[in-house]
N, C-alpha and C positions, 0 to 999 in steps of 0.2 A: 210827372216830374222825373228828371233824370238825376240819379245820385252819383256823386263822385266816388272814385274807388275807395276812399278812406273815410267816407261819411257814414254814420249810423243813423238809421231812421226807424220810426215806428208809428203806426197809425191805427185807427180803429178798424181797419180792414184786416188786421191780424198779421200783417207782415212783420218779419223780424229784421234785425240789423243786417246790413249788407257789408261784406268785406271781400271785395274781389281783387284786392291788391296783392302784389308779390310779397309774401311774408319775409323774404330775405332782403327786400329793398329797404334802404334807410329812408324812412318817411316820418312825417310829423304825426301821422294818425289823424290828420284833419285835411284841410286844403280843398275847399270848394273849387278854387280856380288854380290849383297847383301851388308850388312854393311861393313864398313871399319874394317878389322880384324887386321890391323897393329898397331893401336893405335896412339896417338898423338905424340909419341916420335921417330917415324921412318920416314926416308926419302925414298920416292919412286920416281924413275926418269925414264922418257921415253926420249930417245935421240933425238937430232935435226939432220937435214940432209941439207947440203948446196945446193943440187940439181946439175943438170948438167949445169945449167946456159945457157946463150947464148954467148958463147965464155968465284965469287962475285966481277965484274969490271964494269965500265961504258963504254958504247959503244963510240968509237971514232967518234964524230960528229963535223965537222968543226964549230968553233965559240962558242961551248958550254963550259961553265965554270964548269969544273969537280970539282974543289976545293970547290965551293959553294955548289954543289949538295951533296958532301960527308958530309957536316955538317948539312944540312937541315933535319928537321923531328926528330931530337934527342930531348929528350931521348926516348928510345924505351919502349913501354909497350906491357907485354905479351898479151857521144854522142852529143846530143844537149846541149845547155847551161843548166847546172844544178844548177846555182848559187842560184835559188830561193827554192831549196829543203830544207826543215826543217830538223834538226837533228832528228834521230829516236825517241829520248826520249821526243820530244816536245808534243806528243799527250796526254799523260796521266800520266807522271811520275814526281816525286819530284826532286828538286835540280839538275838542269843541271850541267854538269861538270864545274869546276871553275879554273880560274887562281888565284893562292895563292901568294900574295905578288908581288914582281917584276916579270914581265913576261920575262923569259929567254929561252923560247922555240927557237929552231933553225930549219930552214928548211932543209930537206934532199933532195938534188938535185945534181945529178940524184939519182933515187931510185932503181937502177937495180942491186945493189950489196947486198950480204947477210949482215944483216938480213932484210934490207929494202924491198927487193922484196918479202919477205914472208908476208908483210902487204898489205892489200887490201882496196881500196875504194869500198864501197858498195852503189849501187843505188837500193832502196827498193820500190817495188810497193805492196800496201796492197789491200785487197779484195774490200774496198770501193773506190779504185782509188787513195787514198792518196799516195804521193811520199815522201820518206825520204832519207837522206844520213846517212851512218854509217861507221864503220870500222870493218874489220875482219882480220884473220891471219891464214895462212895455217898450218895445223898440220899433214897432211898426203897426199897421192897422190890425194885424191878427197875430203878431209874434210877441211872445213874452219870454224874456231871457231869464235863466236861473242857473243853479249849479247842476252839474251832471248827476250828482247823487240824489237830486230831487226828482229827476225823471227816470232814472235807471239805478236799481240797487240789486246787485246779484244776490245778496243775502236774503232779499225779500222776494225773489223770483224773477227779477229782470225789470222790464219796462213797467212803469206805473200803470195801473188800471184806469185811473182817472185823476185829474187834478182840478179842483175848483179854484178859480182865479178871481180875487175880490180887490179891485183897484181902489185905493184911497180909503180902505176900511179904517174906521175909527170907533173902536168898541163895538156897539151894536149897529152903528150907522154904516150903511152900504150905499154911498151916494151914487154909484154907477152900477149897482146891482152886482151880478157875478156872471161868469161864463164857465162852462165845463169843458176842459181840454182833454181829448183822448188821442191826439196826434202829437208826437214828440220827436225831437231831434237831439242827437249828441254825436260824438265822434268815437272811433274805434279805440283811440288811446284810453278812453274811459271805459267803454262798454266791454271791450275785450280784455284790457290789461289792468283796469282799475288804477291807472297812473294819475296821481293827484295833479300833475302838470296839465292834464287835459280834462279837468273836472268842470265842464260847462255843458249846458244844454238849453233847449228851447221848447216852449209849448206853443203849438199852432192852434189858435182859437177858431171855432166855427163861424164867428161873426167878427166884423171889423171894429171891435170895441175901442181900439186905439185911435180911430178917427175922432172919437168924442173925448177921450181922456188926454190925448196927445201922447208923445213918447220921447224917450231919451235919444239924443245923438250918441255916437260912440267914436272912438279914435284909437288908431294905432300910432303911438307916439315914439319918437326916437328916444334913445337913452338920455340924450342931453335935455330933452324937453321934460323929463321927469325930475331933473335936479331941483330940490327944494320945492317941489310942486305941492300946493295945498289940495287935499283930497276931502271929499264929502262922502258920507255914507248914511243911509237910513233904511230901516227895515223893521221886521216884526219879531223881536227877541222873545224867547221862551220863558225868560224870568220876569216878564211883565204881563199884565192882563191880556188875555187873548184878543187879537184884533187891534191892538194899540201900536202905533208906529213911533219909533224912537230914532233920534238923529245924533250923529257925532261927526267931528271933523278934526283934521290935523295934517301934518306934513308926511310925505312919503319917507320911509326910513331907508329902504334899499330896493333894488330890483335885480332880476336876472332875465334871461330871454323869455321865460314863461311865467314868472311870478312877480307880484308887486307886494311889498311888505310895508306895514304901518302900525302905529300904536293906537289907532282909533278903537274906542271901546265898542265891542260887539258881544253877542251872546248866542248860544244855540237857538236855532230858529231863523237867524238872519242869513243862513246859507243861501246863496243865490242873489243876494241884494247887490245893488249897483255901487261901485266906487267911481266917483266922477269928479271932474274938474268943472268949475264955472268960469267962463271967460267970455267977456263981451256979450253977455246975455245968453250965450249958448251953453248947454249942458252936455258934456261929452263923457260918457262912461269910458274908463280906461282899464277896468278890471271887473271880474265877477267874484264877489267875496265868497270864500269857501272854508277857511280854516283859521284856527287860533294858535296860541302859543306865545303871544307877546314877544316879538311882533306877530300880529295877525296877518293874514295874507289873502290875496285874490289871484285867480287865474288872469294873467296879463292878456289884454287884447293886443296881441301881436298881429302881424300881417295876415297870417293864416286864419286866426280866429276872426279877424275883421272880415275876411272874404266870406266865411260861413255866415256871419251875422248879416252881411249885406244880402246874401241869398235868402236867408230866412225872413228878413224884413219884407222881401218882395213877394212872399207866398200869400 
């Protein structure tokens, strides 16, 4: 595989991140295929896949108040017991994810239907031996998207040593088993600079688990397409029993070129979870959830992030 000048990569071969770019050049710190040439007014979409399984709407989740979600966030502006594992963001990051106002999260159980089985509990082991929990989501046969700080933490020695990926986990139930990832991707904006605008990464699995579970689509949306958009989020929060998945939804609050903000309820441990729209039966992630503060926020899938995700999906 050939790496772009501004992509960071790590695998079990022991290679470290690459950064061959001109340090004086104004770059995004990402860019698998160079700058986003489509501009801010164009939507780009990579489709979702429901998988073979084992036998702009809000997801149908039992007990969730969809009418409340539709009004929140307006107006718009352009193995063993793992209960003691800390959220991945606990080591060195600002503002853990936050419950905003009344907590109306609902548990997804069972979690073996689409899209819940695309979402994964992560058990992260860092180089210094620290153990964390996080959330990821399948974007291709072997690619699992997550936050950059789930795969790389300078405070804990750099790249994760290993990450166990458990799709559709529901308490003790592991309907699709699990896979151990030791090959990771991120971007130099995160690994070199720790810039929260570039806090995203990917786990490359040794087997094509996504062909069974299915996987999310993703989209780089124009600013106009975000106006009053309904967003969905589900993940594995640290304030709930380990391995239980929890859902929330609401409208986007605001955006900028690299972040999406919303009042969806989240909690530490949901770092790396998908923020997606549901439209015409297709689920397109538009952000990678990473931070709190009410509004909580995701790294926006802009054109450059989209290019990297497309490349990672193909691995």
